[in-house]
C-alpha positions in Angstrom: 67.2 179.1 38.5 64.3 180.6 40.4 62.1 177.6 39.9 64.8 175.4 41.5 65.2 177.5 44.6 63.4 176.8 47.9 61.1 179.6 49.1 63.4 180.9 51.8 66.7 180.8 49.8 68.6 183.9 48.8 70.7 184.7 45.8 74.3 185.9 46.1 75.6 188.4 43.5 79.3 188.5 42.6 81.3 191.3 40.8 84.6 189.8 40.0 87.4 192.3 39.9 91.1 191.8 39.5 91.9 192.6 43.1 88.5 192.3 44.8 85.2 190.5 44.7 82.1 192.5 45.4 79.3 190.6 47.1 75.6 191.4 47.3 72.7 189.4 48.7 69.0 189.2 48.0 66.3 189.1 50.6 64.5 185.8 50.9 61.7 187.0 48.6 64.4 187.6 46.0 63.2 191.1 45.1 65.8 193.4 46.7 69.5 193.2 46.4 71.7 194.7 49.1 75.5 195.3 49.3 77.1 192.7 51.5 80.9 192.5 51.5 84.0 193.1 49.5 86.6 190.3 49.5 90.2 191.0 48.7 91.4 188.4 46.3 93.9 186.1 47.8 94.2 182.6 46.6 91.1 181.1 44.8 90.8 178.5 47.5 90.5 181.2 50.2 87.9 183.1 48.1 85.9 179.9 47.5 86.0 179.1 51.2 84.6 182.5 52.2 81.9 182.3 49.5 81.0 178.8 50.8 80.8 180.1 54.4 78.4 182.8 53.2 76.3 180.3 51.2 75.9 178.1 54.2 75.4 180.9 56.8 72.7 182.8 54.8 70.9 179.9 53.0 72.1 180.9 49.5 70.5 178.8 46.8 72.2 180.3 43.8 74.9 182.7 42.7 74.7 185.4 40.0 78.0 186.3 38.6 78.5 189.5 36.6 79.7 188.7 33.1 81.8 191.6 31.7 80.6 191.6 28.1 82.1 194.2 25.8 80.0 197.0 24.6 79.7 195.4 21.2 78.3 192.2 22.9 81.5 190.1 22.4 83.1 188.2 25.1 86.8 188.8 25.8 89.3 187.5 28.3 87.5 188.9 31.3 84.4 186.9 30.4 86.5 183.8 30.2 87.9 184.6 33.5 84.4 184.9 35.1 83.4 181.6 33.5 86.5 179.9 34.8 85.9 181.3 38.2 82.4 179.7 38.1 83.7 176.3 37.0 86.4 176.4 39.7 83.8 177.3 42.3 81.6 174.4 41.2 84.6 172.1 41.8 84.7 173.2 45.4 81.0 172.9 46.2 77.6 172.4 44.4 75.4 175.4 43.8 73.4 176.9 40.9 75.3 179.6 39.1 74.0 182.0 36.4 75.6 184.9 34.7 74.3 188.5 34.2 75.5 191.0 31.7 77.3 193.6 33.8 78.1 196.1 31.1 78.4 199.5 32.6 77.6 198.4 36.2 80.8 199.7 37.7 80.7 203.0 35.7 77.0 203.5 36.7 77.9 203.0 40.3 81.0 205.3 40.1 78.8 208.0 38.4 76.2 207.7 41.2 78.8 207.9 43.9 80.4 211.0 42.4 77.3 212.8 41.1 74.7 212.0 43.7 76.6 211.2 46.8 79.8 213.2 46.3 81.8 210.5 47.9 85.6 210.8 48.1 87.8 208.7 45.8 89.1 206.6 48.7 85.7 205.8 50.1 84.4 205.0 46.6 87.1 202.4 46.2 86.0 200.8 49.4 82.4 200.4 48.4 82.2 200.3 44.5 82.7 196.5 44.2 79.9 195.5 46.5 77.6 198.2 45.0 78.4 196.9 41.5 77.5 193.4 42.7 74.2 194.8 44.0 73.6 196.5 40.7 74.2 193.1 38.9 72.1 191.1 41.3 69.2 193.7 41.2 69.2 193.6 37.4 68.9 189.8 37.5 66.1 190.0 40.1 64.2 192.7 38.2 64.4 190.6 35.0 62.9 187.6 36.8 60.0 189.8 38.0 59.5 191.2 34.5 59.5 187.6 33.0 57.0 186.4 35.5 54.8 189.4 35.0 54.9 188.8 31.2 53.8 185.2 31.8 50.7 186.2 33.7 49.5 188.7 31.1 
């Protein structure tokens, strides 16, 4: 995906939950992911419209969707749901989409918010999805940097 992006384009990370969608955005150099927004699931058409608005407003060149792979590496119904979401999104507008294994992203964020930040349960529920999206997107960005570094060695 990175080779197809223009220099100033960002990536958008999505953490698809049953009730919300966490969003994170990269900087234009695609090295740092930052939490952006949490969407409350409504109808898919409304979700897609908001995502398209963000894509247009912030010059997003691609989307990284967290793929909730099971701990044993198998793909269950939640993975199929994420893939279906991507297919449906592509029917609404054209954009590059890739998937990133999100195993343990939400639990890692929850643990950090409890152990390191001592955040209340209510406040955690307000930020966990966009932070999980940040975790997913940062993992994908870091992997790209590692792959490029390996090529130059």
